[in-house]
C-alpha positions in Angstrom: -15.1 18.4 -6.5 -15.1 16.7 -9.9 -13.6 19.8 -11.6 -10.5 19.4 -9.5 -9.4 16.3 -11.5 -6.4 17.1 -13.8 -6.4 16.7 -17.5 -4.0 14.2 -19.0 -3.1 12.9 -22.5 -4.6 9.7 -23.9 -1.3 7.9 -23.7 1.4 8.3 -21.0 3.6 5.4 -21.8 4.3 3.1 -24.7 3.4 -0.6 -24.9 6.5 -2.3 -26.4 7.0 -6.0 -27.1 9.5 -7.6 -24.7 13.1 -7.6 -25.7 15.2 -10.8 -25.5 17.1 -9.5 -22.5 17.2 -6.8 -19.8 19.6 -5.9 -17.1 16.7 -6.2 -14.6 13.1 -7.5 -14.7 10.5 -6.3 -12.2 7.5 -8.7 -11.9 4.4 -6.7 -11.1 3.1 -3.5 -12.7 1.5 -2.0 -9.6 2.6 0.9 -7.5 5.6 -1.0 -5.9 6.8 -2.4 -9.2 6.6 1.0 -11.0 8.3 2.8 -8.1 11.1 0.2 -8.0 11.7 0.7 -11.7 11.6 4.4 -11.4 14.2 4.5 -8.6 16.4 1.9 -10.4 16.5 4.4 -13.2 16.6 7.6 -11.2 18.9 6.7 -8.3 21.1 3.9 -9.9 21.1 4.7 -13.6 19.7 1.2 -14.5 17.3 1.9 -17.3 17.4 -1.3 -19.3 14.6 -2.6 -17.2 11.3 -4.4 -18.0 8.2 -4.2 -15.8 6.1 -7.2 -16.4 2.4 -7.1 -15.7 0.1 -10.1 -16.3 -3.0 -7.9 -16.7 -3.2 -4.2 -17.3 -1.0 -1.6 -15.6 -1.9 -1.0 -11.9 -5.0 -3.2 -12.2 -4.3 -5.2 -9.1 -4.2 -3.9 -5.5 -3.1 -0.5 -6.9 -6.6 -0.1 -8.3 -8.3 -1.6 -5.3 -6.9 0.1 -2.2 -8.4 3.0 -0.3 -5.4 5.3 -0.8 -4.6 6.2 2.9 -1.1 7.6 3.5 0.4 7.9 7.0 3.6 7.1 8.9 2.6 6.8 12.5 3.7 3.2 13.1 4.9 2.0 16.5 8.3 0.5 16.1 11.4 2.4 15.0 12.0 0.2 11.9 8.4 0.7 10.6 8.3 4.4 11.5 11.6 4.9 9.6 10.3 3.2 6.4 6.9 4.9 6.4 8.2 8.3 7.4 10.7 8.2 4.5 7.9 7.2 2.3 5.7 10.1 3.5 8.5 12.5 2.9 8.9 11.2 -0.7 5.1 11.5 -1.2 5.4 15.2 -0.2 7.8 15.8 -3.1 6.6 13.5 -5.7 3.9 15.6 -7.4 6.6 18.2 -8.3 9.3 15.5 -9.0 7.0 13.5 -11.3 5.4 16.7 -12.7 1.9 15.2 -12.2 -0.8 16.3 -9.9 -2.1 13.0 -8.4 -4.2 14.8 -5.8 -2.1 14.2 -2.8 -4.1 15.7 0.0 -2.6 16.0 3.5 -6.0 16.3 5.3 -4.8 14.4 8.4 -5.7 10.9 9.7 -7.3 10.0 13.0 -7.3 6.6 14.6 -10.1 6.4 17.3 -9.8 4.9 20.7 -12.9 3.3 22.2 -11.7 1.5 25.4 -9.1 2.2 28.1 -6.9 -0.4 26.4 -7.2 1.6 23.1 -6.3 4.8 24.9 -3.2 3.3 26.6 -1.9 1.8 23.3 -2.7 4.9 21.3 -0.9 7.2 23.8 2.1 4.8 23.8 2.2 5.0 20.0 2.0 8.8 19.9 4.9 9.0 22.3 6.9 6.6 20.2 6.1 8.6 17.1 7.3 11.8 18.7 10.6 10.2 19.7 11.0 9.3 16.0 10.3 12.9 14.8 6.8 12.0 13.4 4.0 14.5 13.7 1.7 12.6 16.1 -0.8 14.0 18.6 -3.3 12.6 21.1 -6.6 14.5 20.9 -9.7 14.3 23.1 -13.2 13.7 21.9 -14.1 17.3 21.6 -11.0 17.9 19.4 -12.1 14.8 17.4 -15.4 16.5 16.8 -13.8 19.8 15.8 -11.7 18.1 13.2 -14.6 16.0 11.9 -18.0 17.6 12.8 -20.1 14.7 11.5 -18.7 12.1 13.9 -20.8 10.9 16.9 -19.0 11.4 20.2 -21.9 10.8 22.5 -21.1 8.5 25.4 -24.2 6.3 25.0 -22.7 4.3 22.1 -21.6 0.7 22.1 -18.1 2.0 21.6 -17.9 5.6 22.7 -15.1 7.8 21.3 -12.5 8.3 24.1 -10.0 10.2 22.0 -7.8 9.6 19.0 -4.3 9.7 17.6 -3.9 12.3 14.9 -1.3 12.8 12.2 -1.8 16.1 10.4 0.6 15.4 7.5 -1.2 12.1 6.6 -3.9 12.0 4.0 -4.8 10.4 0.7 -3.9 10.5 -3.0 -5.6 9.3 -6.2 -4.2 5.8 -6.7 -4.5 5.4 -10.5 -2.9 8.8 -11.1 0.0 7.8 -8.9 0.6 4.7 -11.1 0.3 6.8 -14.3 2.8 9.4 -13.0 5.4 6.7 -12.2 4.7 4.9 -15.5 5.2 8.1 -17.6 8.5 8.8 -15.9 9.7 5.2 -16.2 8.8 5.3 -19.9 10.6 8.6 -20.5 13.8 7.1 -18.9 13.8 4.0 -21.1 12.0 1.4 -18.9 9.8 -1.0 -20.9 6.3 -1.4 -19.4 5.0 -4.7 -20.8 1.3 -5.4 -20.1 -0.5 -8.8 -20.6 2.7 -10.6 -19.9 2.3 -13.3 -17.2 5.4 -14.9 -15.6 5.1 -18.7 -15.8 8.5 -19.7 -14.5 12.1 -18.8 -13.9 15.3 -19.9 -15.6 18.2 -20.6 -13.3 21.8 -21.5 -13.6 22.5 -23.4 -10.4 21.2 -21.2 -7.6 21.3 -18.0 -9.7 18.3 -16.6 -11.7 19.2 -15.9 -15.3 15.8 -15.4 -16.9 12.0 -15.5 -16.7 9.6 -17.6 -18.7 6.5 -15.6 -19.7 3.3 -15.9 -21.7 5.1 -13.9 -24.3 8.3 -15.8 -24.4 11.6 -16.2 -22.5 13.4 -13.1 -21.3 17.0 -13.2 -20.2 18.0 -11.0 -17.3 20.7 -10.6 -14.6 18.3 -9.6 -11.8 14.6 -10.2 -10.9 12.6 -8.2 -8.4 9.2 -9.7 -7.3 6.5 -7.1 -6.6 3.4 -9.2 -6.9 1.7 -8.6 -3.5 -0.8 -11.3 -2.9 0.6 -13.6 -5.6 4.2 -13.3 -4.3 4.0 -16.8 -2.7 2.9 -18.3 -6.1 5.9 -16.7 -7.8 8.3 -17.8 -5.0 7.2 -21.4 -5.4 7.9 -21.2 -9.1 11.4 -20.1 -8.2 11.9 -22.9 -5.7 11.4 -21.3 -2.2 8.5 -20.5 0.1 7.4 -17.2 1.7 5.9 -16.9 5.2 2.9 -15.0 4.0 -0.8 -15.7 3.7 -3.1 -14.1 1.1 -6.6 -12.9 2.1 -9.4 -11.0 0.3 -9.9 -7.5 1.6 -13.1 -5.6 0.8 -13.9 -1.9 0.3 -16.7 0.1 -1.1 -17.7 3.6 -2.3 -21.0 5.5 -2.0 -22.7 7.6 -4.6 -21.3 11.1 -5.0 -21.9 13.7 -2.3 -21.0 17.3 -1.5 -18.0 17.6 0.9 -19.1 16.4 4.3 -16.0 14.5 5.6 -12.9 16.7 5.8 -10.4 14.2 7.1 -9.7 10.4 7.4 -11.1 8.5 10.3 -10.1 4.9 11.3 -11.3 2.7 14.1 -9.6 -0.5 14.9 -12.1 -1.5 17.5 -15.2 -1.3 15.4 -13.2 -2.1 12.3 -14.0 0.6 9.8 -12.2 3.5 8.1 -13.7 6.3 6.1 -12.5 9.1 3.8 -14.1 11.2 1.1 -12.5 11.1 -2.3 -11.9 14.1 -4.5 -15.0 13.4 -6.7 -17.2 13.2 -3.6 -17.8 9.5 -3.0 -17.3 8.1 0.5 -14.6 5.5 0.5 -14.9 2.8 3.2 -13.0 -0.3 4.1 -12.9 -2.9 6.9 -10.9 -5.9 8.0 -9.7 -8.8 5.8 -11.9 -11.8 5.3 -10.9 -14.6 7.6 -10.2 -17.2 5.0 -7.2 -17.5 2.7 -7.9 -16.9 -1.0 -7.2 -15.0 -4.2 -10.7 -13.8 -4.9 -11.2 -10.2 -5.7 -14.6 -10.1 -3.9 -15.5 -11.1 -0.4 -18.3 -12.2 1.9 -21.4 -10.1 2.3 -21.5 -10.2 6.1 -18.1 -8.2 6.2 -19.8 -5.4 4.2 -22.8 -5.5 6.5 -20.7 -5.2 9.6 -18.6 -2.5 8.0 -21.7 -0.4 7.3 -23.2 -0.9 10.8 -19.9 0.4 12.3 -19.8 3.3 9.9 -23.4 4.4 10.6 -22.9 4.2 14.3 -19.9 6.5 14.1 -21.4 8.7 11.4 -25.2 8.8 11.7 -25.5 11.0 8.6 -24.2 8.1 6.5 -27.5 6.2 7.0 -28.8 8.3 4.1 -26.0 7.4 1.7 -26.3 4.6 -0.9 -23.6 2.1 -1.8 -22.4 2.6 -5.4 -20.1 -0.4 -5.7 -18.0 -2.9 -3.7 -14.8 -4.7 -4.6 -12.0 -6.8 -3.1 -8.2 -6.9 -3.3 -5.7 -9.5 -2.3 -3.5 -8.7 0.7 -0.4 -10.6 1.6 0.1 -10.8 5.4 3.1 -11.9 7.3 3.2 -13.3 10.8 4.3 -10.0 12.3 2.2 -7.6 10.1 5.4 -6.1 8.6 6.6 -6.3 5.0 9.4 -8.4 3.5 11.8 -6.4 1.4 14.7 -8.7 1.0 17.2 -10.9 -0.9 16.0 -14.5 -1.4 17.6 -17.9 -1.4 17.9 -17.5 -5.2 20.9 -15.5 -6.1 20.0 -12.1 -7.8 16.3 -12.6 -7.1 14.7 -10.2 -4.6 11.3 -10.0 -3.1 9.1 -7.1 -1.9 5.9 -8.4 -0.4 3.9 -8.9 2.9 2.8 -5.2 3.1 -0.7 -6.4 4.1 -3.0 -3.4 4.3 -0.1 -0.9 4.2 1.1 -1.2 0.7 -0.1 2.0 -0.9 1.2 4.3 1.8 4.6 2.6 1.5 4.8 2.8 -2.3 7.7 5.3 -2.8 9.7 4.1 0.3 9.4 0.5 -0.8 10.4 1.4 -4.3 13.4 3.4 -3.1 14.8 0.8 -0.8 14.0 -2.2 -3.0 15.7 -0.5 -6.0 18.8 -0.1 -3.8 18.7 -3.8 -2.8 18.4 -4.9 -6.5 21.0 -2.5 -7.8 23.7 -3.2 -5.1 22.7 -6.7 -4.0 22.7 -5.4 -0.5 19.8 -4.1 1.6 19.3 -0.4 2.2 19.3 0.7 5.9 15.6 1.2 5.7 14.7 -2.3 4.6 17.5 -4.3 6.3 15.2 -5.1 9.3 12.6 -6.4 6.9 14.6 -9.4 5.7 13.4 -12.9 5.3 15.9 -14.1 7.9 13.9 -12.5 10.7 11.4 -15.3 10.7 14.3 -17.7 11.6 16.1 -15.5 14.1 12.9 -14.3 15.8 13.8 -10.6 15.4 10.3 -9.7 14.4 8.7 -6.2 13.9 5.2 -6.8 15.4 2.9 -4.1 14.0 -0.4 -5.8 14.6 -1.5 -2.9 16.8 -0.7 -0.1 14.3 -2.0 -2.2 11.4 -4.9 -3.9 13.0 -7.5 -2.5 10.6 -7.1 -2.5 6.8 -5.5 0.9 6.3 
């Protein structure tokens, strides 16, 4: 598997010093920030843009996620956003001229109880109405797609079937960031690393600049793409966001020959597993229960995650954990993102993606760039406005996003 990794040059983008002013500033140099800058340049011709990253490019959640891509969400609004994103994923390797190892190997979400079955079949039917490739498969079909899974009926949580999306899959996360960064750089976008935003400059209710660790930058528009730290930035700007930040853990095993051909998730036992291109098993679980900004988590979460994985995949009992890590997920009350204008004129926010941020990367960038460029929401992100938490028009995706995937 290792020989499948593409070669790339030592430097894909420049590291300029910040200019005194830009037409737009995007705060956050992860996948969403880079995709936003890319589509600002590509779709709207706005190239005098700075992407400000307080650390190194894509060193936050973009480097810490488990790379699952799918679109089989329950509600129309979510399905539209994620399906648009998946269609963009399918064309991006050619469009960006970069092989970031997008592998449409399919994603299964297991059902272990009659309640799981009813909810899963409901979601499959909703997906089909929205034109999404979703199927309900029985335990034997689950076994055919993933031979190493245990479907015996004497388990704590026997496999009673699964939803399956054949077009779903994984991609190599750091290569995705590099692909977007290279294209942004070629189109004139400045990618500025080690540049922390410490405040905002306002003229009345309008943002006119950002204060950074590398000096003040004047700008006409600011887009916040800082995931778990979005609430911190919002408070600097003078408003609050209805999100909570939690640590989310994942791990990889040592390298193995190919044993796991697809992606398997289980909400009920709270684990999800894929095998990366190099051969390591990539596993994740649910968020830690407490709020925090730590990039590591509690040991008992890893222990429970491994117990669940070994029950579903007995062969994994022979694997060794190579490393564990944590990311910071920003979660809204309805488990759906916020891609919206804010109370500050010409400031916009893209956050609250919880555990679904990576799969939504191109769709979020596409719609958020439209919102920044036109000062009006795109049809895709209009339902994901801040005002929904006042009106009560929520998009409750707890069922489709109940495990960290």
